C-alpha positions in Angstrom: 0.9 -1.7 -28.5 -2.0 -1.2 -31.4 -5.5 -0.7 -30.2 -6.6 -4.0 -31.3 -4.0 -5.5 -29.2 -5.1 -3.7 -26.1 -8.8 -4.5 -26.7 -7.8 -8.3 -27.0 -7.4 -8.7 -23.3 -10.1 -9.6 -21.3 -9.5 -7.0 -18.6 -7.6 -3.9 -18.5 -6.5 -2.6 -15.1 -5.0 1.0 -14.4 -2.7 0.4 -11.3 -1.8 3.8 -9.8 1.3 3.9 -7.8 2.6 0.4 -9.1 6.1 1.5 -8.9 5.5 1.8 -4.9 5.9 -0.7 -2.2 2.7 -2.5 -2.1 1.8 -1.5 -5.9 5.0 -3.2 -7.3 4.1 -6.4 -5.3 0.9 -6.5 -6.6 2.2 -6.2 -10.1 5.0 -8.8 -9.8 2.4 -11.2 -8.2 -0.4 -10.9 -10.9 1.1 -10.1 -14.1 2.9 -13.5 -14.6 -0.3 -15.5 -13.8 -3.1 -13.3 -15.5 -2.2 -13.5 -19.1 -5.6 -12.4 -20.1 -5.4 -9.2 -18.1 -3.5 -5.9 -19.3 -1.9 -4.2 -16.2 -1.2 -0.1 -16.8 1.0 1.2 -14.4 0.4 4.7 -13.4 3.0 6.0 -11.4 4.6 9.7 -11.4 8.1 8.4 -10.0 7.7 10.1 -6.7 10.0 9.3 -3.4 9.3 5.5 -2.4 8.7 4.4 -6.0 11.3 2.6 -8.3 11.5 0.8 -11.7 13.9 -1.7 -10.0 10.9 -2.9 -8.0 9.3 -4.3 -11.0 10.4 -7.5 -12.4 7.7 -8.2 -15.1 8.6 -5.3 -17.6 9.2 -7.6 -20.7 5.7 -9.2 -20.0 3.3 -8.6 -22.9 0.5 -7.7 -20.4 2.5 -4.9 -18.7 2.6 -1.3 -19.6 4.9 1.3 -17.6 3.7 5.0 -18.7 6.2 7.6 -18.3 6.6 9.8 -15.3 4.9 12.8 -17.1 1.7 10.7 -18.1 1.2 9.6 -14.6 0.3 12.5 -12.4 -3.1 11.8 -11.2 -3.6 15.3 -10.0 -3.7 16.5 -13.6 -7.1 15.0 -14.9 -5.9 15.5 -18.4 -3.1 13.1 -18.1 -5.9 10.5 -16.9 -8.2 11.3 -19.7 -5.6 10.4 -22.0 -4.7 7.4 -20.3 -8.1 6.1 -20.2 -8.9 7.0 -23.9 -5.8 5.1 -25.0 -5.9 1.9 -22.9 -9.8 1.7 -22.6 -9.4 0.1 -19.0 -11.9 -1.9 -17.4 -10.9 -1.5 -13.6 -9.0 0.6 -11.5 -6.9 -0.4 -8.3 -5.8 2.7 -6.5 -2.5 2.6 -4.7 -0.9 6.1 -5.2 -0.7 8.3 -2.4 1.7 11.1 -0.3 2.2 8.8 2.8 4.0 8.7 6.3 2.3 10.7 8.9 5.3 12.5 9.9 6.0 13.9 6.4 2.2 15.1 6.1 3.0 17.8 9.0 5.8 19.2 6.8 4.0 19.7 3.5 0.2 19.0 4.0 -0.7 20.6 0.6 0.9 17.7 -1.2 -1.3 15.2 0.5 -4.6 17.1 0.2 -3.5 17.3 -3.8 -2.4 13.7 -4.3 -4.8 12.0 -1.9 -8.0 13.7 -2.3 -7.8 16.0 -5.7 -6.0 13.1 -7.3 -8.4 10.3 -6.0 -11.4 12.6 -7.1 -9.8 13.0 -10.8 -9.4 9.2 -11.0 -13.2 8.7 -10.1 -14.4 11.5 -12.7 -12.5 9.5 -15.4 -13.7 6.3 -14.2 -17.4 7.1 -14.3 -17.1 9.5 -17.3 -15.7 6.5 -19.4 -18.5 4.1 -17.8 -16.1 1.9 -16.4 -18.3 1.9 -13.4 -21.1 0.0 -15.2 -19.2 -3.4 -15.3 -15.8 -2.7 -13.9 -14.4 -2.6 -10.2 -12.7 0.5 -8.5 -10.6 -0.8 -5.7 -9.1 2.0 -3.3 -6.3 0.9 -1.0 -6.5 2.9 2.3 -5.0 2.4 5.7 -6.3 1.3 9.1 -5.1 4.6 10.5 -8.2 6.2 9.4 -10.0 4.6 12.6 -7.7 6.8 14.9 -5.5 5.4 17.6 -6.2 3.0 20.1 -4.7 1.6 23.1 -7.1 -1.3 24.0 -5.9 -4.1 21.8 -8.3 -6.5 23.2 -11.0 -4.3 21.1 -10.2 -4.3 17.3 -11.9 -2.1 15.0 -14.3 -3.4 12.6 -15.4 -2.4 9.4 -18.5 -1.0 10.9 -16.8 1.3 13.2 -16.6 4.9 12.5 -13.5 6.8 11.5 -11.8 9.2 13.5 -8.3 10.2 11.7 -6.1 12.1 13.9 -3.2 13.1 11.4 -3.0 14.8 8.4 -2.0 11.7 6.3 -4.8 9.5 7.7 -7.5 12.5 7.5 -6.7 12.8 3.8 -7.1 8.9 3.0 -10.2 9.0 5.0 -11.4 12.1 2.9 -10.7 10.0 -0.2 -12.8 7.4 1.1 -15.7 9.5 1.6 -15.3 10.5 -2.0 -14.9 7.0 -3.3 -18.2 5.9 -1.5 -20.0 9.1 -2.5 -19.2 8.4 -6.3 -20.5 4.9 -5.7 -23.8 5.9 -4.4 -24.4 8.7 -7.0 -23.4 6.6 -9.9 -24.7 3.5 -8.9 -21.7 0.9 -8.4 -20.2 -0.6 -5.5 -16.4 0.5 -4.9 -14.2 -1.7 -2.8 -12.0 -0.3 0.0 -9.4 -2.1 2.0 -7.9 -0.9 5.2 -4.6 -2.3 5.7 -2.2 -2.4 8.7 1.6 -1.7 8.5 3.5 -3.8 6.0 6.5 -5.0 5.7 8.6 -7.2 3.1 10.4 -6.9 -0.2 10.7 -3.7 -2.1 10.1 -1.2 0.7 12.0 2.0 0.7 14.9 1.8 3.1 13.8 5.0 5.0 10.9 3.1 6.4 11.1 1.6 10.1 11.9 -2.0 9.5 14.2 -1.6 6.4 15.9 1.3 8.4 16.3 -0.8 11.6 17.7 -4.1 9.6 20.2 -1.7 7.9 21.5 0.0 10.9 21.6 -3.4 12.8 23.4 -5.2 10.4 25.7 -2.4 9.5 26.4 -2.0 13.4 24.9 1.8 13.8 23.0 3.3 16.4 19.2 2.4 16.7 17.1 5.4 17.2 13.7 4.8 18.7 10.9 7.6 18.9 9.8 8.2 22.5 9.9 5.1 24.8 9.2 2.5 22.2 6.1 1.3 23.6 3.7 2.4 20.8 2.3 -0.4 19.1 1.6 -1.6 15.5 -0.1 -4.4 13.8 2.0 -5.8 11.0 1.4 -8.0 7.7 3.6 -9.3 5.2 3.2 -7.5 1.9 2.7 -11.0 0.0 -0.2 -11.7 2.5 -1.6 -8.2 1.7 -1.3 -8.5 -2.0 -3.3 -11.9 -1.8 -6.2 -10.2 -0.1 -6.3 -7.3 -2.7 -6.4 -10.0 -5.5 -9.2 -11.9 -3.7 -11.2 -8.3 -3.5 -10.4 -7.3 -7.1 -10.9 -10.6 -8.8 -13.5 -12.2 -6.8 -17.2 -11.7 -7.1 -19.2 -9.5 -4.8 -16.3 -7.9 -3.0 -17.4 -4.5 -2.9 -17.5 -2.4 0.5 -14.7 -2.1 3.3 -12.3 -4.7 4.2 -9.9 -4.9 7.0 -6.8 -6.5 6.0 -3.8 -7.1 8.9 -1.5 -9.8 10.1 -1.8 -11.4 13.7 1.4 -9.7 14.8 0.8 -6.6 17.4 4.1 -5.5 18.6 5.4 -2.4 20.5 8.4 -0.9 18.6 10.7 -2.2 21.3 9.7 -5.8 20.4 10.4 -5.0 16.7 13.6 -3.9 17.5 14.5 -6.6 19.8 13.5 -9.4 17.3 15.8 -7.7 14.4 18.7 -7.3 16.9 18.2 -10.8 17.8 18.1 -12.3 14.6 20.7 -10.2 12.9 23.1 -11.1 16.0 23.6 -7.4 16.1 24.8 -5.5 19.4 24.1 -2.0 17.9 23.3 0.4 20.6 19.7 1.8 21.2 19.0 5.4 21.8 15.5 6.8 22.6 15.0 10.3 21.0 12.0 12.9 21.3 8.8 11.3 19.9 7.0 12.4 16.7 4.2 14.7 17.2 2.1 12.7 14.6 2.8 9.4 15.8 -0.4 7.8 17.2 -0.5 5.5 20.2 -1.3 2.3 18.4 -3.8 0.9 15.6 -5.4 -2.5 15.5 -8.2 -3.9 13.6 -10.4 -7.2 13.2 -10.1 -9.3 10.0 -12.9 -11.6 10.7 -14.9 -10.2 7.7 -12.2 -11.0 5.1 -11.6 -14.5 6.7 -15.3 -15.5 6.4 -16.1 -14.1 2.7 -12.5 -14.0 1.1 -11.2 -17.2 2.7 -8.1 -15.1 3.3 -6.1 -15.3 6.5 -2.1 -14.1 6.8 0.3 -16.9 6.3 3.6 -15.4 6.8 5.5 -15.7 10.2 6.9 -12.5 11.2 10.2 -13.6 12.7 11.0 -16.0 9.6 10.2 -13.0 7.2 12.4 -10.5 9.3 15.4 -13.0 9.2 14.8 -13.5 5.4 14.8 -9.7 5.1 18.0 -9.5 6.9 19.9 -12.1 4.9 18.4 -10.4 1.5 20.3 -7.0 2.9 23.5 -8.8 3.9 23.9 -10.5 0.2 23.2 -7.0 -1.3 25.7 -5.4 0.8 28.4 -8.1 -0.2 27.7 -7.5 -3.8 28.2 -3.9 -3.2 31.4 -4.5 -1.9 32.4 -7.1 -4.5 31.8 -4.3 -7.2 
């Protein structure tokens, strides 16, 4: 694509981590409906990312960079990206994730989540993108720390208290994002989402893994006693909120994004077994040291100022995912 063609787009958005679960859903939603916007997918192809997650590869306003061009921990790669594509905005999904994995290799989390974010901020302001553009950092509600009182949800005004290495690196990155905004005179956006589920999620994650085991008649393993709680939102609802933040006016600051469903792991498993008609046995195993008791956030701010509310019904979407997995397995068997 020639430089003249690149400059013809009204907006040019760098999307880091766009081959991952949430990033790919963001790209698949907005590329087809925003033809005047160029989406530049910067993804290093780490575990959880897959080119198969993208269904808009042939669109003129989508560019997928090669793995070696997309490592955000190497600032020179980012400098080349910004020089070549002249982006106006950034939405930053790329991160090392999963609290349990952060205990096994904390250095990778520090390098990607903190150093990588600072590299991106550096190049963003060096190229004067902050003058008129937006920087949206996709964070997690885990930065607030755990709670066992779900009648008192965290709001955006509450302090953060991360208690695992993953959430600590995400919180550190948030501090960098806000500090750069203060020093260079722009207001970045930070979203703190609850646990997501839906299409394109890696099969190693909780809900896809439990669906697979239930449909396949395999044993269901639950950590601890299964009473730890999580708040859930469908990825489509999350992506809709991200769009309102990135493409809306006056949407800087922090935004909680979460669904209405707060459930224990036992409750989630119960729904999956019932909806799949499975009689898979359940086994309780030793708890993970990195697994917090629970998280819960209030989304009143997003409802009031973004006119956003979750619309997907948990059991209906779980049933759809179960049927999609069954269809995929049938196709494999036919081959």
